[in-house]
C-alpha positions as a Markdown table, in Angstrom:
| # | Residue | x | y | z |
|---|---|---|---|---|
| 1 | Met | 0.0 | 0.0 | 0.0 |
| 2 | Lys | 2.8 | 2.4 | 0.9 |
| 3 | Lys | 4.5 | 1.7 | -2.4 |
| 4 | Leu | 1.3 | 2.4 | -4.2 |
| 5 | Lys | 0.9 | 5.7 | -2.4 |
| 6 | Leu | 4.5 | 6.6 | -3.2 |
| 7 | Phe | 4.0 | 5.8 | -6.9 |
| 8 | Ser | 0.8 | 8.0 | -6.9 |
| 9 | Val | 2.7 | 10.9 | -5.4 |
| 10 | Ile | 5.6 | 10.6 | -7.9 |
| 11 | Phe | 3.1 | 10.4 | -10.7 |
| 12 | Ile | 1.3 | 13.5 | -9.6 |
| 13 | Ile | 4.6 | 15.4 | -9.2 |
| 14 | Leu | 5.8 | 14.4 | -12.7 |
| 15 | Ser | 2.5 | 15.3 | -14.2 |
| 16 | Ala | 2.6 | 18.7 | -12.6 |
| 17 | Val | 6.2 | 19.3 | -13.8 |
| 18 | Leu | 5.3 | 18.2 | -17.3 |
| 19 | Ala | 2.3 | 20.5 | -17.3 |
| 20 | Val | 4.3 | 23.5 | -16.2 |
| 21 | Ser | 7.0 | 22.7 | -18.7 |
| 22 | Gly | 4.4 | 22.4 | -21.5 |
| 23 | Cys | 2.8 | 25.7 | -20.5 |
| 24 | Thr | 6.2 | 27.4 | -20.4 |
| 25 | Ser | 7.1 | 26.0 | -23.8 |
| 26 | Thr | 3.8 | 27.1 | -25.3 |
| 27 | Ser | 4.2 | 30.6 | -23.7 |
| 28 | Val | 7.7 | 31.0 | -25.2 |
| 29 | Thr | 6.5 | 29.9 | -28.6 |
| 30 | Gln | 3.5 | 32.3 | -28.5 |
| 31 | Ser | 5.8 | 35.1 | -27.3 |
| 32 | Lys | 8.0 | 34.6 | -30.3 |
| 33 | Asn | 5.2 | 34.5 | -32.7 |
| 34 | Asp | 2.9 | 37.2 | -31.1 |
| 35 | Thr | 4.2 | 40.7 | -31.8 |
| 36 | Ser | 1.0 | 42.4 | -30.6 |
| 37 | Ala | 2.7 | 43.6 | -27.4 |
| 38 | Leu | 5.8 | 45.0 | -29.2 |
| 39 | Lys | 6.2 | 48.7 | -29.7 |
| 40 | Glu | 5.9 | 49.9 | -33.3 |
| 41 | Ile | 8.6 | 51.6 | -35.4 |
| 42 | Arg | 7.3 | 53.3 | -38.5 |
| 43 | Val | 9.7 | 53.3 | -41.4 |
| 44 | Gly | 9.0 | 55.3 | -44.6 |
| 45 | Val | 10.5 | 54.1 | -47.8 |
| 46 | Val | 10.4 | 54.8 | -51.6 |
| 47 | Pro | 10.8 | 51.9 | -54.2 |
| 48 | Leu | 14.0 | 53.3 | -55.8 |
| 49 | Pro | 17.4 | 51.7 | -56.3 |
| 50 | His | 18.8 | 54.3 | -53.9 |
| 51 | Tyr | 17.3 | 52.2 | -51.1 |
| 52 | Ala | 17.7 | 48.7 | -52.6 |
| 53 | His | 19.5 | 47.3 | -49.6 |
| 54 | Met | 16.7 | 48.4 | -47.3 |
| 55 | Trp | 14.1 | 46.6 | -49.5 |
| 56 | Val | 16.3 | 43.5 | -49.4 |
| 57 | Ala | 16.5 | 43.8 | -45.6 |
| 58 | Lys | 12.7 | 44.0 | -45.4 |
| 59 | Lys | 12.1 | 41.1 | -47.8 |
| 60 | Lys | 14.6 | 38.8 | -46.1 |
| 61 | Gly | 13.1 | 39.5 | -42.7 |
| 62 | Phe | 16.3 | 41.2 | -41.3 |
| 63 | Ile | 14.4 | 44.2 | -39.9 |
| 64 | Asp | 11.8 | 42.1 | -38.1 |
| 65 | Glu | 14.6 | 40.0 | -36.6 |
| 66 | Glu | 16.6 | 42.9 | -35.3 |
| 67 | Leu | 13.7 | 44.9 | -34.0 |
| 68 | Gln | 12.2 | 41.9 | -32.1 |
| 69 | Lys | 15.5 | 41.5 | -30.3 |
| 70 | Val | 14.9 | 44.9 | -28.6 |
| 71 | Gly | 11.2 | 44.7 | -28.2 |
| 72 | Phe | 9.9 | 46.4 | -31.3 |
| 73 | Lys | 8.0 | 45.5 | -34.5 |
| 74 | Leu | 8.1 | 47.1 | -37.9 |
| 75 | Lys | 5.5 | 49.1 | -39.7 |
| 76 | Trp | 6.8 | 49.4 | -43.3 |
| 77 | Gln | 5.3 | 52.4 | -45.1 |
| 78 | Pro | 6.1 | 52.6 | -48.8 |
| 79 | Phe | 5.6 | 56.0 | -50.5 |
| 80 | Ser | 5.5 | 56.5 | -54.3 |
| 81 | Leu | 7.4 | 59.8 | -54.1 |
| 82 | Gly | 10.1 | 61.2 | -51.9 |
| 83 | Pro | 8.3 | 64.4 | -51.0 |
| 84 | Met | 5.5 | 62.3 | -49.4 |
| 85 | Val | 8.1 | 61.0 | -46.9 |
| 86 | Ser | 9.0 | 64.5 | -46.0 |
| 87 | Glu | 5.3 | 65.4 | -45.5 |
| 88 | Ala | 4.8 | 62.3 | -43.3 |
| 89 | Phe | 7.7 | 63.3 | -41.1 |
| 90 | Ala | 6.4 | 66.8 | -40.8 |
| 91 | Ala | 3.0 | 65.5 | -39.7 |
| 92 | Gly | 4.7 | 63.2 | -37.1 |
| 93 | His | 3.7 | 60.0 | -38.8 |
| 94 | Leu | 7.1 | 58.4 | -39.1 |
| 95 | Asp | 9.9 | 57.3 | -36.8 |
| 96 | Met | 12.4 | 56.7 | -39.6 |
| 97 | Gly | 12.4 | 57.4 | -43.4 |
| 98 | Val | 14.5 | 58.0 | -46.5 |
| 99 | Met | 15.0 | 61.0 | -48.7 |
| 100 | Gly | 17.7 | 63.0 | -50.6 |
| 101 | Asp | 20.0 | 65.3 | -48.7 |
| 102 | Phe | 18.3 | 68.4 | -50.2 |
| 103 | Pro | 14.8 | 67.6 | -48.9 |
| 104 | Ala | 16.3 | 66.6 | -45.6 |
| 105 | Phe | 17.8 | 70.1 | -45.2 |
| 106 | Ile | 14.7 | 71.8 | -46.4 |
| 107 | Gly | 12.6 | 70.0 | -43.8 |
| 108 | Arg | 15.0 | 70.6 | -41.0 |
| 109 | Ser | 15.2 | 74.3 | -41.8 |
| 110 | Ala | 11.4 | 74.5 | -41.8 |
| 111 | Gly | 11.4 | 73.0 | -38.3 |
| 112 | Thr | 10.8 | 69.3 | -38.8 |
| 113 | Asn | 12.1 | 67.4 | -35.8 |
| 114 | Tyr | 14.4 | 64.8 | -37.4 |
| 115 | Arg | 18.1 | 64.0 | -37.6 |
| 116 | Ile | 20.3 | 62.1 | -40.1 |
| 117 | Ala | 20.7 | 58.6 | -38.6 |
| 118 | Ser | 22.9 | 57.3 | -41.4 |
| 119 | Val | 23.9 | 57.6 | -45.1 |
| 120 | Ala | 21.3 | 55.7 | -47.2 |
| 121 | Ser | 23.4 | 55.6 | -50.3 |
| 122 | Ala | 25.9 | 57.5 | -52.4 |
| 123 | Ala | 26.1 | 57.3 | -56.2 |
| 124 | Pro | 28.0 | 60.0 | -58.1 |
| 125 | Lys | 27.4 | 58.2 | -61.4 |
| 126 | Ala | 23.6 | 58.0 | -60.8 |
| 127 | Leu | 23.3 | 61.8 | -61.2 |
| 128 | Ala | 24.4 | 63.4 | -64.5 |
| 129 | Leu | 24.4 | 66.3 | -66.9 |
| 130 | Val | 23.0 | 64.8 | -70.1 |
| 131 | Ala | 22.2 | 66.0 | -73.6 |
| 132 | Lys | 20.3 | 64.5 | -76.6 |
| 133 | Lys | 22.3 | 61.8 | -78.3 |
| 134 | Asp | 22.8 | 63.8 | -81.6 |
| 135 | Ser | 23.3 | 67.1 | -79.8 |
| 136 | Ala | 26.3 | 69.4 | -80.4 |
| 137 | Ile | 26.8 | 69.7 | -76.7 |
| 138 | Met | 30.0 | 67.8 | -75.9 |
| 139 | Lys | 31.3 | 69.5 | -72.7 |
| 140 | Val | 30.1 | 71.8 | -70.0 |
| 141 | Thr | 31.5 | 75.0 | -71.6 |
| 142 | Asp | 29.2 | 74.3 | -74.6 |
| 143 | Leu | 26.3 | 75.2 | -72.4 |
| 144 | Lys | 27.0 | 78.9 | -72.3 |
| 145 | Gly | 23.9 | 80.9 | -73.2 |
| 146 | Lys | 21.9 | 77.7 | -73.6 |
| 147 | Lys | 18.7 | 76.5 | -71.8 |
| 148 | Val | 19.6 | 73.9 | -69.1 |
| 149 | Ala | 17.1 | 72.3 | -66.9 |
| 150 | Thr | 16.9 | 70.4 | -63.7 |
| 151 | Thr | 14.6 | 70.2 | -60.6 |
| 152 | Lys | 15.1 | 73.2 | -58.4 |
| 153 | Gly | 15.6 | 72.3 | -54.7 |
| 154 | Ala | 16.9 | 68.8 | -55.6 |
| 155 | Tyr | 20.5 | 67.6 | -55.7 |
| 156 | Gly | 20.7 | 68.0 | -59.4 |
| 157 | Gln | 20.8 | 71.7 | -58.9 |
| 158 | Lys | 24.0 | 71.4 | -56.8 |
| 159 | Leu | 25.7 | 69.2 | -59.4 |
| 160 | Leu | 24.9 | 71.7 | -62.1 |
| 161 | Ser | 26.3 | 74.5 | -60.1 |
| 162 | Leu | 29.5 | 72.6 | -59.3 |
| 163 | Leu | 30.0 | 71.6 | -62.9 |
| 164 | Leu | 29.7 | 75.2 | -64.0 |
| 165 | Glu | 32.0 | 76.4 | -61.3 |
| 166 | Lys | 34.6 | 73.7 | -62.2 |
| 167 | Asn | 34.6 | 75.0 | -65.8 |
| 168 | Gly | 34.8 | 78.7 | -64.9 |
| 169 | Met | 31.1 | 79.5 | -65.3 |
| 170 | Thr | 28.2 | 80.3 | -63.1 |
| 171 | Met | 24.4 | 79.9 | -63.3 |
| 172 | Asn | 24.3 | 83.4 | -64.8 |
| 173 | Asp | 26.1 | 82.0 | -67.9 |
| 174 | Ile | 23.2 | 79.7 | -68.8 |
| 175 | Gln | 19.4 | 79.9 | -69.0 |
| 176 | Phe | 18.3 | 77.9 | -66.1 |
| 177 | Ile | 14.9 | 76.3 | -66.2 |
| 178 | His | 13.2 | 74.4 | -63.4 |
| 179 | Met | 11.5 | 71.2 | -64.5 |
| 180 | Ser | 10.3 | 67.9 | -63.0 |
| 181 | Met | 12.1 | 64.8 | -64.2 |
| 182 | Asp | 9.3 | 63.7 | -66.5 |
| 183 | Asp | 8.9 | 67.1 | -68.1 |
| 184 | Leu | 12.7 | 67.4 | -68.5 |
| 185 | Ala | 13.0 | 64.1 | -70.3 |
| 186 | Thr | 10.2 | 65.2 | -72.8 |
| 187 | Ala | 11.8 | 68.7 | -73.2 |
| 188 | Leu | 15.2 | 67.3 | -73.8 |
| 189 | Leu | 14.2 | 64.8 | -76.5 |
| 190 | Arg | 12.0 | 67.4 | -78.2 |
| 191 | Gly | 14.9 | 69.9 | -78.2 |
| 192 | Asp | 13.3 | 72.5 | -76.0 |
| 193 | Val | 16.4 | 72.5 | -73.7 |
| 194 | Ala | 20.0 | 71.9 | -74.7 |
| 195 | Ala | 20.8 | 69.8 | -71.6 |
| 196 | Gly | 19.6 | 68.8 | -68.2 |
| 197 | Val | 20.7 | 67.2 | -65.0 |
| 198 | Ile | 18.8 | 64.0 | -64.3 |
| 199 | Trp | 19.2 | 61.0 | -62.1 |
| 200 | Asp | 18.6 | 57.3 | -62.1 |
| 201 | Pro | 16.5 | 55.4 | -63.0 |
| 202 | Leu | 15.8 | 58.0 | -65.8 |
| 203 | Ile | 19.5 | 58.2 | -66.9 |
| 204 | Thr | 19.8 | 54.4 | -67.5 |
| 205 | Arg | 16.3 | 54.2 | -69.2 |
| 206 | Leu | 17.1 | 57.0 | -71.7 |
| 207 | Glu | 20.7 | 55.8 | -72.2 |
| 208 | Glu | 19.7 | 52.2 | -72.9 |
| 209 | Ala | 17.1 | 53.5 | -75.4 |
| 210 | Gly | 20.0 | 55.4 | -77.2 |
| 211 | Glu | 18.3 | 58.8 | -76.7 |
| 212 | Ile | 20.9 | 60.6 | -74.6 |
| 213 | Lys | 24.6 | 61.0 | -73.9 |
| 214 | Ile | 26.3 | 61.8 | -70.6 |
| 215 | Val | 28.2 | 65.1 | -70.7 |
| 216 | Ala | 29.4 | 64.8 | -67.1 |
| 217 | Asp | 28.4 | 63.1 | -63.8 |
| 218 | Gly | 29.2 | 63.6 | -60.2 |
| 219 | Thr | 32.4 | 61.6 | -60.1 |
| 220 | Gly | 35.0 | 63.5 | -58.1 |
| 221 | Ile | 32.9 | 66.5 | -57.3 |
| 222 | Tyr | 29.6 | 65.4 | -55.8 |
| 223 | Glu | 28.6 | 62.1 | -54.1 |
| 224 | Ala | 24.8 | 62.5 | -54.6 |
| 225 | Tyr | 23.8 | 61.3 | -51.2 |
| 226 | Ala | 20.5 | 59.9 | -50.0 |
| 227 | Val | 20.0 | 59.8 | -46.3 |
| 228 | Leu | 18.1 | 57.9 | -43.6 |
| 229 | Met | 16.3 | 60.2 | -41.2 |
| 230 | Ala | 15.2 | 59.5 | -37.7 |
| 231 | Asn | 12.5 | 61.4 | -35.7 |
| 232 | Gly | 14.2 | 63.4 | -32.9 |
| 233 | Asp | 11.9 | 62.0 | -30.2 |
| 234 | Thr | 12.4 | 58.4 | -31.4 |
| 235 | Leu | 16.2 | 58.9 | -31.3 |
| 236 | Ala | 15.9 | 60.2 | -27.7 |
| 237 | Lys | 13.4 | 57.7 | -26.4 |
| 238 | Asn | 14.1 | 54.5 | -28.4 |
| 239 | Pro | 17.7 | 54.7 | -29.7 |
| 240 | Glu | 17.9 | 50.9 | -29.5 |
| 241 | Ala | 15.2 | 50.6 | -32.1 |
| 242 | Val | 17.0 | 53.0 | -34.4 |
| 243 | Asp | 20.2 | 51.0 | -34.0 |
| 244 | Ala | 18.3 | 47.8 | -34.7 |
| 245 | Val | 17.0 | 49.1 | -38.0 |
| 246 | Leu | 20.5 | 50.3 | -38.9 |
| 247 | Arg | 21.9 | 46.8 | -38.2 |
| 248 | Ala | 19.2 | 45.3 | -40.4 |
| 249 | Phe | 20.0 | 47.7 | -43.3 |
| 250 | Gln | 23.7 | 46.8 | -43.0 |
| 251 | Arg | 22.7 | 43.1 | -43.2 |
| 252 | Gly | 20.7 | 44.0 | -46.3 |
| 253 | Asp | 23.7 | 45.7 | -47.9 |
| 254 | Glu | 26.0 | 42.7 | -47.2 |
| 255 | Tyr | 23.4 | 40.2 | -48.5 |
| 256 | Leu | 22.9 | 42.3 | -51.7 |
| 257 | Lys | 26.7 | 42.2 | -52.3 |
| 258 | Gln | 26.9 | 38.5 | -51.8 |
| 259 | Asn | 23.7 | 37.5 | -53.7 |
| 260 | Pro | 23.1 | 40.2 | -56.4 |
| 261 | Asp | 21.1 | 38.0 | -58.8 |
| 262 | Glu | 18.7 | 36.8 | -56.1 |
| 263 | Cys | 18.3 | 40.3 | -54.8 |
| 264 | Ile | 17.6 | 41.8 | -58.2 |
| 265 | Lys | 14.7 | 39.3 | -58.6 |
| 266 | Leu | 13.4 | 40.2 | -55.1 |
| 267 | Leu | 13.4 | 43.9 | -56.1 |
| 268 | Leu | 11.8 | 43.8 | -59.5 |
| 269 | Glu | 8.1 | 43.8 | -58.3 |
| 270 | Asp | 8.5 | 46.9 | -56.1 |
| 271 | Met | 11.0 | 48.8 | -58.2 |
| 272 | Lys | 9.1 | 48.2 | -61.5 |
| 273 | Ile | 12.3 | 48.7 | -63.5 |
| 274 | Pro | 13.4 | 46.2 | -66.2 |
| 275 | Lys | 16.0 | 43.7 | -64.9 |
| 276 | Ser | 18.8 | 44.8 | -67.2 |
| 277 | Gln | 18.4 | 48.4 | -66.2 |
| 278 | Leu | 18.0 | 47.7 | -62.4 |
| 279 | Thr | 21.2 | 45.6 | -62.5 |
| 280 | Arg | 23.1 | 48.5 | -64.1 |
| 281 | Ile | 21.7 | 51.1 | -61.8 |
| 282 | Ile | 22.4 | 49.2 | -58.5 |
| 283 | Ser | 26.0 | 48.6 | -59.6 |
| 284 | Lys | 26.5 | 52.4 | -59.3 |
| 285 | Phe | 25.4 | 52.7 | -55.7 |
| 286 | Asn | 27.4 | 52.5 | -52.4 |
| 287 | Tyr | 25.1 | 51.5 | -49.6 |
| 288 | Asp | 27.6 | 51.9 | -46.7 |
| 289 | Gly | 25.7 | 53.8 | -44.1 |
| 290 | Thr | 28.7 | 55.0 | -42.1 |
| 291 | Ile | 28.7 | 58.7 | -41.3 |
| 292 | Thr | 32.3 | 59.6 | -42.1 |
| 293 | Asp | 34.2 | 62.9 | -41.7 |
| 294 | Lys | 33.9 | 63.4 | -45.5 |
| 295 | Phe | 30.1 | 63.0 | -45.3 |
| 296 | Val | 29.8 | 65.6 | -42.6 |
| 297 | Thr | 32.0 | 68.0 | -44.5 |
| 298 | Asp | 29.9 | 67.4 | -47.7 |
| 299 | Met | 26.7 | 68.1 | -45.7 |
| 300 | Lys | 28.2 | 71.4 | -44.4 |
| 301 | Asp | 28.9 | 72.4 | -48.0 |
| 302 | Thr | 25.4 | 71.4 | -49.1 |
| 303 | Glu | 23.8 | 73.4 | -46.2 |
| 304 | Glu | 25.9 | 76.5 | -47.2 |
| 305 | Phe | 25.0 | 76.1 | -50.9 |
| 306 | Met | 21.3 | 75.8 | -50.1 |
| 307 | Arg | 21.4 | 78.9 | -47.9 |
| 308 | Lys | 23.3 | 81.0 | -50.5 |
| 309 | Ser | 20.9 | 79.7 | -53.3 |
| 310 | Gly | 17.8 | 80.7 | -51.2 |
| 311 | Leu | 16.6 | 77.1 | -50.9 |
| 312 | Ile | 16.6 | 77.3 | -47.1 |
| 313 | Lys | 16.2 | 80.5 | -45.0 |
| 314 | Thr | 17.2 | 79.2 | -41.6 |
| 315 | Gln | 20.7 | 77.9 | -40.9 |
| 316 | Val | 20.8 | 74.2 | -40.0 |
| 317 | Asp | 23.3 | 73.3 | -37.2 |
| 318 | Ile | 25.2 | 70.4 | -38.7 |
| 319 | Gln | 26.5 | 69.1 | -35.3 |
| 320 | Ser | 23.0 | 68.6 | -34.0 |
| 321 | Phe | 21.5 | 67.6 | -37.3 |
| 322 | Ile | 24.1 | 64.7 | -37.7 |
| 323 | Pro | 24.5 | 63.3 | -34.2 |
| 324 | Arg | 27.5 | 61.0 | -34.1 |
| 325 | Lys | 28.3 | 58.4 | -31.5 |
C-alpha cells in the first residue's frame, strides 16, 4: 500500500512538472510569434534603387529579426514619391524614413524634428548632366547661353552649379529652367532644352534607349547622397530601435553584395524597373551607411550652398543635425 501511495505521489509530481513545462514552452512559442505587445517603429521608404539594400532587408526579414530582439516591431510604409516621406515626417507620422540630402535640409530648416541617422546611399554616377544623343553639346562649356534644366531644390541643382564652377562658369552663364524629371525628359528629347541634370533610373532608361549621352556626372565632385532620417523623439526615447534598423540595413547591404542575382529578382516587383536596367543602376550605388568625416564636410557644403541659393532660409546646425556616436 505504501509503495502504491509513493508511486501515486511521484506520478502527480511528474504530471505537474510536465504540465508546467508544457505551458512554459507554449508561452515562449507564443511570445516569439505574437508581436502584438511589441512597440511599433514606422519606417517610410520609396521603391527606388537608392534604397535597394533596405528593401532587401525587409524582404529577407532582417528588420523584423533585429527589431524583435529589442522589443519592437516594424511598420513598413512605402511611398510613391520622396516628398511624401518629408510630409509624413512633418506630420509626425514616421519614426524613420528616406530622402535625398536636399529635402532633408529643407525639412529641418522648416522645423521638422528629425536627424540624419545614417547615409542611405551615395552614387555620383547616378546623377548626371546629359544632352540629346545627336546634340552638339559635348562639354560643360558648350552650355554657355543655352537652356539647361533640372529640378530646383533637388540635388541636381547642386551638381549643375558645381560643374559650371569647375569650368569657370556660373548659373548666370546659362538659361536655367526648373522642371520635373518627367517634363525634363520630354523637353530634352524634343529639343526644348540643350541639356539637363537628371538621375537614375531615368538616366539608364534613356541611355539604354539610345536617346541621350552623358556630358558629365558627379564623379570626383559630388557624391549624390540619399539619407536615412530618424525622428528626434524616437532617437531620444528609443535609440535601441533605431540601432536595430541600422543593423538590419547593414545586413541588407551585405546580402545584396553576396547575392546580387537573387536580390535583383526580389526587387523587380517593387522597383518596377526592367531587370537589365536595375542591374546596371544598382551597380552604381554604395550603400555603406557609415557617417564619415567626409560625409559631414559634404553636408556642411550642401547646407551652405542651399542657404546661398535661397533654398533654405534658416541655418541648419550640422552638429545637432548629424549626431555621431
